[in-house]
C-alpha positions as CSV (number, residue, x, y, z in Angstrom):
1,M,25.8,14.0,9.5
2,N,25.8,12.6,6.0
3,A,28.2,14.3,3.6
4,E,26.8,12.4,0.6
5,H,23.9,14.9,0.4
6,V,26.0,18.0,0.7
7,D,27.7,19.7,-2.2
8,P,31.5,20.0,-1.5
9,I,33.1,23.3,-0.7
10,R,34.9,24.2,-3.8
11,A,37.8,26.6,-4.2
12,V,37.4,29.4,-6.7
13,C,39.7,32.0,-8.2
14,P,40.9,34.4,-5.5
15,F,40.9,37.2,-8.0
16,C,37.5,37.0,-9.6
17,Q,35.8,34.0,-7.9
18,G,35.6,32.2,-11.2
19,S,35.7,28.4,-11.5
20,L,39.1,26.7,-11.5
21,R,40.2,24.0,-13.8
22,F,42.7,21.6,-12.2
23,T,45.3,19.7,-14.2
24,P,48.3,17.8,-13.0
25,S,50.7,20.6,-13.9
26,Q,48.8,23.8,-13.1
27,I,45.5,25.4,-12.1
28,A,43.7,27.9,-14.4
29,C,40.7,30.2,-13.9
30,T,38.1,29.6,-16.5
31,A,36.9,33.2,-16.2
32,C,40.0,35.5,-16.0
33,D,42.5,32.9,-17.2
34,R,44.9,33.5,-14.4
35,R,47.2,30.6,-13.6
36,F,48.3,29.0,-10.4
37,E,50.8,26.3,-9.4
38,Y,51.1,23.5,-6.8
39,R,53.4,23.6,-3.8
40,D,54.2,20.5,-1.8
41,G,51.4,18.8,-3.8
42,F,48.7,21.4,-2.7
43,A,47.0,24.1,-4.7
44,D,48.9,27.4,-4.2
45,L,46.2,30.1,-4.5
46,I,48.1,32.7,-2.5
47,V,47.5,36.3,-3.6
48,G,48.9,39.2,-1.6
49,G,52.0,37.8,0.0
50,R,53.2,34.9,2.0
51,F,54.0,34.6,5.7
52,D,57.7,33.5,5.5
53,D,58.1,32.1,9.0
54,D,60.8,29.7,10.2
55,L,59.5,26.2,10.8
56,G,61.9,23.6,12.3
57,D,61.2,20.1,13.7
58,E,60.8,21.4,17.3
59,Q,58.4,24.1,16.3
60,T,56.4,21.7,14.1
61,R,56.0,19.2,17.0
62,Y,55.0,21.9,19.4
63,E,52.4,23.3,16.9
64,E,50.9,19.9,16.3
65,S,50.5,19.1,19.9
66,S,49.2,22.6,20.8
67,N,46.8,22.5,17.9
68,E,45.5,19.1,19.0
69,W,44.9,20.5,22.5
70,L,43.1,23.5,21.1
71,S,40.9,21.5,18.8
72,R,39.8,18.9,21.3
73,R,39.5,21.1,24.4
74,Y,38.2,24.4,22.8
75,L,37.3,24.5,19.1
76,M,35.1,21.5,19.0
77,P,32.8,22.3,22.0
78,T,32.7,26.1,21.1
79,L,31.8,25.5,17.5
80,R,29.2,23.0,18.4
81,R,27.5,25.6,20.7
82,L,27.7,28.4,18.1
83,L,26.5,26.1,15.2
84,Q,23.9,24.0,17.1
85,G,21.0,23.2,14.9
86,I,23.0,23.2,11.7
87,P,23.1,19.6,10.5
88,H,26.4,19.8,8.6
89,P,28.2,23.1,9.5
90,R,30.6,24.5,7.0
91,V,33.7,25.9,8.6
92,L,36.9,27.6,7.4
93,S,40.1,27.5,9.4
94,L,42.0,30.7,8.3
95,G,45.6,30.1,9.1
96,C,45.3,26.4,9.9
97,G,49.1,25.9,10.3
98,T,50.0,22.2,10.3
99,G,46.3,21.3,9.7
100,V,45.8,19.1,12.8
101,D,42.5,20.9,13.4
102,I,41.3,20.0,10.0
103,D,41.7,16.3,10.6
104,L,40.1,16.4,14.1
105,L,37.1,18.6,13.2
106,A,36.4,16.8,9.9
107,A,36.4,13.5,11.8
108,D,34.0,15.0,14.3
109,G,31.5,15.8,11.5
110,F,32.3,19.4,10.5
111,D,32.5,20.2,6.8
112,I,35.8,22.0,7.2
113,V,38.5,23.3,4.9
114,G,41.8,25.0,5.9
115,I,44.1,27.6,4.3
116,D,47.5,28.9,5.3
117,C,50.0,31.2,3.6
118,G,53.1,30.1,5.6
119,N,55.5,27.2,5.3
120,R,53.3,24.6,7.0
121,S,52.3,22.9,3.8
122,E,55.3,20.6,4.0
123,T,53.6,18.9,6.9
124,W,50.2,18.5,5.2
125,P,50.9,15.2,3.3
126,R,50.6,13.4,6.6
127,R,47.1,14.7,7.2
128,V,44.2,12.3,6.8
129,F,41.9,15.0,5.2
130,R,44.6,16.6,3.1
131,D,42.2,17.2,0.3
132,R,40.6,19.9,2.4
133,L,43.8,22.0,2.5
134,C,45.1,24.6,0.2
135,L,47.6,27.5,0.3
136,A,45.8,30.9,0.3
137,N,46.0,34.4,1.8
138,G,43.2,35.7,4.1
139,K,43.1,38.9,2.2
140,H,42.0,37.1,-1.0
141,L,40.0,34.0,0.1
142,P,39.4,31.5,-2.7
143,F,35.8,30.8,-1.8
144,E,32.4,32.0,-3.0
145,T,30.5,34.7,-1.1
146,G,28.3,33.2,1.6
147,S,30.0,29.8,1.7
148,F,30.5,29.2,5.4
149,D,28.6,29.0,8.7
150,A,31.8,29.9,10.6
151,V,35.3,31.2,10.0
152,Y,37.9,31.1,12.7
153,C,41.5,32.1,13.0
154,G,43.9,32.0,15.9
155,C,46.5,34.7,16.3
156,V,46.4,35.7,12.7
157,F,45.6,39.5,12.9
158,P,48.7,40.5,14.8
159,H,50.9,39.1,12.0
160,V,49.1,41.1,9.3
161,G,50.5,44.5,8.3
162,V,53.9,43.8,10.0
163,E,57.5,43.7,8.8
164,G,58.1,40.0,8.1
165,D,57.8,37.7,11.2
166,S,58.2,40.6,13.6
167,N,56.2,42.9,15.9
168,R,56.9,46.0,13.9
169,V,53.8,47.2,12.2
170,R,53.8,48.9,8.7
171,S,52.0,52.1,7.9
172,D,49.3,50.2,6.1
173,Y,48.5,47.8,8.9
174,R,45.0,49.0,9.5
175,E,44.0,48.6,5.8
176,E,45.6,45.2,5.7
177,R,43.7,43.9,8.8
178,L,40.5,45.4,7.6
179,G,40.9,43.6,4.3
180,I,41.0,40.2,6.1
181,A,38.0,41.1,8.3
182,R,36.0,42.0,5.2
183,E,37.0,38.8,3.4
184,M,35.9,36.8,6.5
185,G,32.6,38.6,6.5
186,R,32.2,38.1,2.7
187,V,32.5,34.3,2.8
188,L,30.2,34.0,5.8
189,K,26.5,33.3,5.4
190,R,24.2,35.8,6.9
191,G,23.9,34.8,10.6
192,G,27.3,33.0,10.3
193,H,30.0,33.4,12.9
194,A,33.6,34.8,12.8
195,M,35.8,33.7,15.7
196,V,39.2,35.4,16.2
197,S,41.7,35.1,19.0
198,S,45.0,36.7,19.9
199,P,46.8,38.3,22.9
200,N,45.1,41.3,24.4
201,R,46.8,44.6,23.6
202,L,45.7,46.1,26.9
203,F,47.6,43.4,29.0
204,P,51.1,44.6,29.9
205,L,52.8,41.3,29.0
206,D,52.8,39.3,25.8
207,I,53.5,35.6,26.7
208,F,52.9,34.4,23.2
209,H,55.4,36.3,21.0
210,G,59.1,37.1,21.1
211,R,60.1,34.0,23.1
212,S,62.4,31.1,22.0
213,P,61.4,27.5,22.9
214,D,63.7,27.8,25.9
215,Q,62.7,31.2,27.0
216,P,59.6,31.2,29.3
217,Y,59.7,34.9,30.2
218,P,57.1,37.1,28.6
219,R,57.7,40.1,26.3
220,L,56.9,43.5,27.7
221,N,53.9,45.0,25.9
222,A,53.0,48.7,25.8
223,P,49.2,49.0,25.5
224,W,49.6,51.7,22.8
225,D,51.7,49.4,20.6
226,P,49.4,48.5,17.6
227,F,51.1,45.1,17.0
228,L,48.5,43.4,19.2
229,L,44.7,44.1,19.1
230,S,42.2,44.9,21.8
231,A,38.6,43.9,22.0
232,G,37.7,47.4,20.7
233,D,40.1,47.0,17.7
234,Y,38.3,43.7,16.7
235,R,34.9,45.3,17.1
236,R,35.7,48.1,14.8
237,L,37.2,45.8,12.2
238,F,34.3,43.4,12.1
239,A,31.6,46.1,12.3
240,A,33.1,47.4,9.0
241,A,32.8,43.8,7.6
242,G,29.1,43.5,8.3
243,C,29.5,41.7,11.7
244,Q,28.2,44.2,14.2
245,S,27.0,41.7,16.8
246,T,30.1,40.8,18.9
247,R,30.9,39.2,22.2
248,L,33.9,38.0,24.1
249,L,34.0,34.3,24.7
250,P,35.4,32.3,27.6
251,V,39.1,31.5,27.3
252,K,39.3,28.5,29.7
253,D,41.1,25.6,28.0
254,Y,42.2,27.6,25.0
255,W,45.8,27.0,25.8
256,G,47.5,24.0,27.4
257,F,50.8,25.8,27.9
258,I,52.5,22.6,26.7
259,R,55.9,24.0,26.0
260,M,55.9,26.5,28.9
261,K,55.3,23.7,31.4
262,R,58.4,21.8,30.5
263,R,60.4,23.9,32.9
264,L,59.8,24.8,36.5
265,V,59.8,28.6,35.9
266,G,57.4,28.0,33.0
267,R,55.0,26.1,35.2
268,M,55.2,28.8,37.8
269,L,54.3,31.4,35.1
270,A,51.5,29.2,33.7
271,F,49.7,28.8,37.0
272,P,48.6,32.5,37.4
273,I,47.7,32.8,33.7
274,E,45.5,29.7,33.9
275,T,43.9,31.1,37.0
276,I,43.1,34.3,35.2
277,F,41.7,32.3,32.2
278,N,39.5,30.3,34.5
279,A,38.3,33.4,36.4
280,V,37.3,35.5,33.4
281,S,35.6,32.6,31.9
282,I,33.0,32.6,34.7
283,E,29.9,34.2,33.3
284,T,29.5,36.7,36.2
285,L,33.1,38.0,35.5
286,R,32.7,38.2,31.7
287,A,33.1,42.0,31.9
288,L,36.8,41.4,32.6
289,R,37.5,39.5,29.4
290,G,38.5,42.6,27.4
291,S,40.1,44.3,30.3
292,V,43.7,44.9,31.3
293,V,43.7,41.8,33.6
294,N,43.1,39.2,30.8
295,P,46.1,38.3,28.6
296,W,44.1,36.5,25.8
297,L,41.0,37.4,23.8
298,V,38.5,35.2,21.9
299,M,35.9,37.2,20.1
300,E,32.9,36.0,18.2
301,A,31.2,38.2,15.7
302,E,27.9,37.4,13.9
303,K,27.3,38.5,10.4
304,T,24.3,40.7,10.6
305,H,24.2,42.4,7.2
306,V,26.0,42.4,3.8
307,V,28.5,45.3,3.3
């Protein structure tokens, strides 16, 4: 893959998609004249709210190690399969967090950029490919229509349309989530792939939210609580975004359960979950991937038409 013969993915105004003029002190849109600033040395193009999450040293180390596992064990092989035949696939990581995935996938030949609207940008200066990172909100993506072969986001949708960093949804949560799905569909090329993941709303336990680093026990989850999403929820969102061809992907190797396995009780809990992940990833058992027995969803949606 030779990047010298590929035009770079350029950021545009998240309001009007006009060209941006970068100076050392600020960023200006040449079309609508809106102005943007820098944060932690990175372009801050956030429109529509920030995710004000708490990020400490322990959480940062965990996220970096977890993101490395995910990138090497799951994202790289999955994206290679989805994008096979494309010589220099263009990929957007929506909600890239600490940006470890950007370094690893860029080094592996993907033409990838990452955005986040939380407090992770303070970790970005230590990334090798930090020029591929900017602050932005998924509801207003700063990229031209039809820019990417794939867009992926991990556990982003449950945190959209909620009160702060909580599991309490607001009255407008459906509209907020639909806005992100439509933006993902907009920046995809026709035939491009959206990939989303999060806990399964139908599973009675949520092992991914509401726990402190020292608390291995899962949060009880009522299947009617709209904080989490089901496979049907994702299908409806992406159908409205022009991505009507959907399928649930295997979940084997998505999680390494790195923090959970530090304690005996966590290892005991991780074993049956990994067993379920491995089982539903078998092709003959794929019908179980969106069912009540599977705690984690990975859905791929192909852009079939322009909305």
